C-alpha positions as CSV (number, residue, x, y, z in Angstrom):
1,M,118.5,138.4,68.9
2,I,115.1,136.5,68.2
3,R,116.5,136.9,63.9
4,T,119.1,134.1,65.7
5,V,117.1,132.0,67.8
6,I,114.6,132.0,64.7
7,E,117.7,131.0,62.0
8,N,118.8,128.4,64.7
9,I,115.2,126.4,65.2
10,L,114.7,126.8,61.5
11,L,117.7,124.6,60.9
12,F,117.1,122.6,63.6
13,L,113.5,121.8,62.1
14,L,115.1,121.8,58.3
15,P,115.5,117.4,57.9
16,T,112.4,117.0,58.5
17,F,110.9,119.4,56.5
18,L,113.0,117.8,54.3
19,Y,111.8,114.4,54.8
20,L,108.5,115.7,54.6
21,A,108.8,117.3,50.7
22,W,109.9,113.9,50.3
23,V,107.2,112.0,51.3
24,L,104.3,113.9,50.4
25,F,106.9,113.7,46.7
26,Q,106.9,110.0,46.9
27,R,103.5,109.9,47.2
28,S,102.1,111.6,44.7
29,R,104.6,110.0,42.4
30,S,103.0,107.3,42.8
31,E,99.5,108.5,42.8
32,A,100.4,109.0,39.0
33,Q,101.2,106.4,38.3
34,E,98.4,103.8,39.6
35,D,94.8,103.6,37.7
36,G,92.9,102.8,40.9
37,G,92.9,104.9,43.8
38,R,94.1,103.4,47.5
39,D,92.4,105.5,50.0
40,R,95.8,108.2,50.6
41,L,96.4,109.1,54.9
42,G,96.3,113.2,54.3
43,A,99.1,115.5,55.1
44,T,98.5,115.4,59.2
45,H,99.7,111.5,59.3
46,L,102.3,112.1,57.8
47,L,104.5,112.4,61.2
48,D,103.0,108.9,62.3
49,D,105.5,107.1,60.3
50,A,108.9,109.4,60.3
51,P,111.9,108.2,62.0
52,L,111.5,111.1,64.7
53,L,114.6,110.5,66.8
54,W,116.7,110.6,63.6
55,L,115.1,114.0,62.5
56,F,116.0,115.2,65.9
57,A,119.3,113.5,66.2
58,S,120.3,115.3,62.3
59,G,118.5,119.2,63.2
60,A,120.6,119.2,66.3
61,L,124.1,117.8,64.7
62,L,123.3,120.2,61.8
63,V,122.9,122.9,64.1
64,I,126.4,122.1,66.1
65,V,128.3,121.9,62.9
66,T,126.5,125.2,61.6
67,L,127.0,126.7,65.4
68,A,131.6,125.1,65.4
69,F,131.5,126.3,62.0
70,F,130.1,130.2,62.3
71,G,132.2,130.2,65.3
72,S,135.8,129.1,64.2
73,S,136.0,131.1,60.8
74,S,134.3,134.5,61.5
75,G,136.3,137.1,63.4
76,G,139.6,138.5,64.8
77,K,142.7,136.7,65.2
78,P,143.4,137.1,69.3
79,G,144.9,140.3,70.1
80,Q,143.0,142.3,66.9
81,H,140.4,145.0,67.6
82,Y,137.3,145.9,66.5
83,Q,136.8,149.3,65.4
84,P,133.2,149.6,64.3
85,S,131.8,152.2,61.4
86,V,132.5,156.3,62.0
87,F,130.8,159.0,59.5
88,Q,134.4,160.8,58.4
89,D,133.9,164.0,55.8
90,G,130.1,163.2,54.7
91,K,131.1,159.3,53.8
92,I,130.6,156.5,56.3
93,Q,133.8,154.0,56.9
94,P,132.8,150.6,57.4
95,G,134.1,148.8,60.1
96,H,137.7,146.6,60.4
97,I,139.4,144.0,62.5
98,E,142.9,146.0,63.4
């Protein structure tokens, strides 16, 4: 259960991580092109100018779309039953849907 919660939280934060990586990449690229050193803000101030509403909305949309996709594409058809794996003749027979 905790793994599912952590996966959904990381999926929700994925747009923010991508945004931060892009900003850091752009800053390092622009600093490499500059001769003089302008005083740059540190990594702690990256989220001050971030579009937090858009990052929140895109993270929520990503989680909803992913959950809807996996909820509708996995599992069996109505009326089918899951047969769990069994230990037979010294071998484990994998579970399946009948």
